[in-house]
N, C-alpha and C positions, 0 to 999 in steps of 0.2 A: 881508536878514535872512530867516531861516526858523525860525519858532517860537522866537524869542529866541536863535537861533544865527546867528553871522555867517558868511555864505558867503564863503569865502576864495578869491581868484583863484589860478590855477595858479602864477603867478610868486612868490607869497608863501607857498606851502604848505611849502617847505623850511624857511623861517624859523620858521613856526608849529610845525612838527614838532620842531624843535630846542628851542623854548621849552617845548613840552609834555613833553619828555624831560629837562628840566633836572635833576630829582631822581632820574633813572635809575629810574623806575617800571617794572614789568613790563608785559607786553602788555595784560593785562586792565585794570589800573589806568590805563594811558595811554589806552586806548580810552574808559574811563568819564570821564576828565578832558576829553578832546576833545569828547565828545558834550554836555558842559555848556556849551561856548563856541562852537565852530566847526563848520562843515559844508562838505564837498565830496564829490563822488562817490568811492566806494571809499576813504573815510577810514580804515576799519578795517584794510584791507590795508596802507595806508601806515604806520599806527602799528605794525603787526606787523613790517614790514620794517625800520623805524627801530630798534626794540628789538633785533632779531636781528643787525643789522649794527653795533651799538654795540660798540666794542672793549673798553671798560671793563666793560660788562655781560658780555661773553664771558669776560673774565679772572676775573670773580668769580662766574660761574654755578655752579650745582650740578652734581654728577656726572650725566651723562645716564642714561637707562634702560639696563639691562644688555642686551647682545646675547643672542640665543637660546643656550642651553647647548649646547656641543659637547663631548661626553664622548670620552675615549680609546676607541679600538676595543679590544674584548676581546682579550686575549692568547690565543693558540691552545695554548700549552703553558707549563708552569712555567719560571720563570727566563728567559722570552723578553724581558720588559721589567721593569727594576727602577727604583725611585725612591729617590734618595739625598738625605739632608738631615742637618743638624747640630742638636743640642739642647744648651742650656746657656749659660753654666755653671750647673749645678744641684748645690748642695751642694759647690761647688768642683771639679766634674768636668764635662767635655764628653762628649757622646755622638754617635757617628756612627750614623745609622739607615739601614738598607737594607730596603726592602719589595718583595717580589715582587708584580707586578701581578695575576697570575692567582689565586694561592693566598692572598694576604695574609700570607705567611710573613715574619716580621721577623727581622733580624739586627742586633745592637747591639754596638758596641765602645766601651769606655771610653777616653778620651783625656785626656792632660794638656795637649795642644796640638792645634790643628787646622791644621797646616801642609800644604802641597801634598804634600810627601814622605811624611808619615804617611798621608794619604788614599790616595795611589797604592799604598803598601805594603799597606794593609788590603784594598783592592779586589783586588789581585793574589792575596791569600790566598783571598778569596771565589771568584774566578774559578778558582783551582786546585781548590777544593773542589766547586763546582757547575757549572763550565764558564763559557764566555764568553756573556753575554747578547747579544741582538741590539740592544737599545736601552737606554740609560741616561739617565734624566731627572734633572736637578739644577737648582739655582738658579744665579745668576751670581757666587757667591762666588769669592774668589781661589783657593780650593782646586781649583776646576773650570775656571778660566781660565788656569792657569799653563802654562808651557812643558813641564812634566812630564806633565800630564794628557792633552793632545791626542795625543802619540805613543803613549801607553799604550793609548788607545782604537783608534787607527788600526791598530796592529800586531795587534790581536785582532779586528778587524772589528766593533767596537762603535760604533753610531751614537749620538753624544752630542747630546741635545736639551736646550737650556737654556730656562728659564722667562723670561717677560718680567719686567723688574725691578719689584719691589714688587707683584707679583701672585702670591702664594703659592698661590692656588687652582689654578694650572696644574699644580703638583706636589702635588695634594691627597692622594694616597695616603701620601706620606711625612709631610706636614704633619699629617695626622690622627693618625698614630701617634705623632708627637712630642708632640702634645697629650695623648694617652692616657698616654704614658710619664711625662711631667712630673707629671700629676695622681696617678697610681698610686704613684709613688715618694714623693711628698709624703704621701700617705695612710699608706703603710707606715712611713715614718720617724716620722710623727706619732703613730701608734697604739701603737708599741712592740710589734709583733706577737710573741706568745710562740713562734711557730714559727721566728723568725729570731734569729740571734745578734746581740748589740748592735753588733758591727762589720760586720754584713752590709750590703751596698749595695742589697739588695732586687732587684737586676737579674735574677738567675736566677728569682726568684719571679714577677716581672712577665712575663718571657718565657714560662715554662712555662704560666702561666695563660692568656695570650693565645693561644698556639699550640694549646692543647687545648680552647678554648671554641668551641662551634658558632657559625658566622657565617651570618646570614641571606643575605648576598650570595653565599655558597657553597652555597646550598640546604640549609642546616642542617648542613653538614659543618664540621669544624674546619680551620684552616690546615695542621695536621700531616697530616690525612687526605688533603688535596689535594696537598700538596707531597711528602710521603714515601710516601703510599699506605698508611698504617697509623695506628692510634691510638697515642698515647704513653701509657705507664703513669704514673699519678700516685698520690698518696696516696689519692684516692678509688677507684682501681682495686682497692685491697685490700678494699673492701666487697663486691665482686662475686665470687661463687664461680667458680673457674676449673677447667677440666678439661684434663688433658694431651691434646694433640692427637696422633693417630697419626702415626708417621713415614711420609713419602711412600714409595711402593714403590721408586722409582728411587734415593732416598737410602739406603734400607735395603739394597738390592742392592749398591750401590756400597760401603757400609760393610763388608758381609760379604766382598766381594771383596778389599778392601784388607787386612782382618784376616787372611784366609786366606793371602794372598800374604806378608804379614809373618811369620806363624807358620811357613810353610814355609821361608822364607829364613833365619830365625834359629833354627829348631828350638825354638820357644817351647813352654813347658809351664806348666800351671796351678800356682799356689802358693796355699796356704791357711794362714792363721795364726789360731790360736785366742786369744780374749781371755784375758789374764793370762799367756800364754806368753812365754818368754824368746826374744828374737830378737837377731840381730846386724844393726846398722843402719850404713849408710854415713854417716860424719860428714865432710862436705866442708870442706876448708880453702882451696879454690880451685876453679877450673873443672875441673882434672884431678887435683888432689891431694886424697886422701881416706884415711880409715882406718876400720876396723870398730870400732864401739862397741856394747857390750851394753846392751839396754834391755828394757822390758816392753811388750807390745802391749796397748793400752787398748781400742780398738774399731775397727771397720771404718767408714770414712767414705765409701767409694765402691766401684766395681767393682774397682779395683786400688790403692786408697789406704787408708792406715791411720794412726791416731793412736798414737804411741809415746811412752812415758815414758822419758826418758834423764836419769838423775840428778835426777829431780824436775821436769824441764822437758818439757813436752808439745810434740812436733814432728810434722809431717805428712810421711809418706814414701810413695813409690811402692813397689809390690811388687818392682820390679827393684832397689831399693836395700836390700832386706831378705833375710835367710836365717835358717833355724832354727838354734838353738844345740844343739850336740852335748852330751848329758848325760853320756855315758860309762857309764851304768848299764844301758841296754838296747841290744841289737843291732838297731838300727833301720836296715835296709838301705836303705829309701827315703830316709831323712834323709841317710845316708852318701852315697848316690848324688847327691842334690841338692847336698850340700856339695862333692863332688869336681867336679861339673860347673860349679859356681860359681867354684871356685878355679882351674880350668885352662881354657884356651881349647880348645874342642872343636868339631869340625865338626858340621853338622846330622845327618849319617848316624850318627855315633857316638852323639850324644845320643838319637836315635830308637831305636837298638839298645838302649841302656841302659834306656830307658823301658819297652820291651815285653819285655825279658829274652831277647834273641837275640843271636847273634854278628853282627858287622859284615858278614862274608861272606855269611851267610844272608839278611840284610836286603837286601844289594845284589843277590842273585840272585832274590829274591822280588819285588822292586819295581824299577820303572824309575827310575833316578836319572840325570838328564842332567848330564854333566860337560862343560863347554866345552873343546874341544881347540884349541889354538893351533898352527897349522901352522908348520914351521920357515921361517925367512926364506930366500928364494932370491935369490942375488946374480946380477945380470944381467952376462953376460960377452960379449955380442955387440957389434955395432957399430950405432949409430943412423945411419940415412940420412935426412937432411932434404932434402926437395924443395921448392923455392920456385917 
């Protein structure tokens, strides 16, 4: 005996330990029970090993402490790694969610079914739009383990990484957005937003709001700014005064060069139509079938576009589809000349001569007009000698 505790010999310690663990107590409680009745050297260690080696206790034990967090390595460019998951059914509809790892840019597709064929088809559309990613992360659903999915990834050089079963945190980027999507759609459906039509599925509203909202993980930038390199215009953008940005020099030079080349080639000349004036307008019945219809010019809508009233119907027409009406009361030589040039196919030299009031011969001698000369075809009459 040792202070009212029985000293147990080594041969009986296994039996005593088994008795102490009859009710499957934990390590602390088993040690406390043993100290009330028995003693031998290192009794606490033996109680601990007994509990840890008990099969029933291991089967019913709690989840162990989590391992240290291992985050995904940061993507070096947009669309390098994407995370894919499914949501639903939500209000009778399934959703396929694709999230870019770097920019948090989401893509969502509405689905009536989530078959492997549908999944592969939609991913091919995305790859055609943004290119093939290097890595695709998904769960172990049949959509991603089918015989259709593996060849699709292999032929595009996409590495497919699947998450451990029942561990959605591994695919956290997609899972997090699925949760956001569900809650926001429920909120919009429930509040009857006045900005949405009754039949709207709210998906466009959710996408635009998420894509344009600054994200702390992106250093205060929105997914659109990182993914597209620009801010998207929203209803809130109308609150901010905007100023027209000057045209870049290279673009302006190129535009002027193309305009000058077109004008030279087609002998183009300016046309001006006054408001309220009578004009003849092309009324098309097909791609190449048209007739001239008289109308009234209402107003100018652009540099070369006009709004014309034809029998009470307002239509938009290009200046090339319009000409002035001959009144027959005034001898307007400029109008007559414009009408003649419109009615007949005229080469650029003749058009230019008519515009400046000189003869064609004078214009040709005063200006350099390059006319391509096609040499006559020479027939070969000799003998070909082939040397091998």
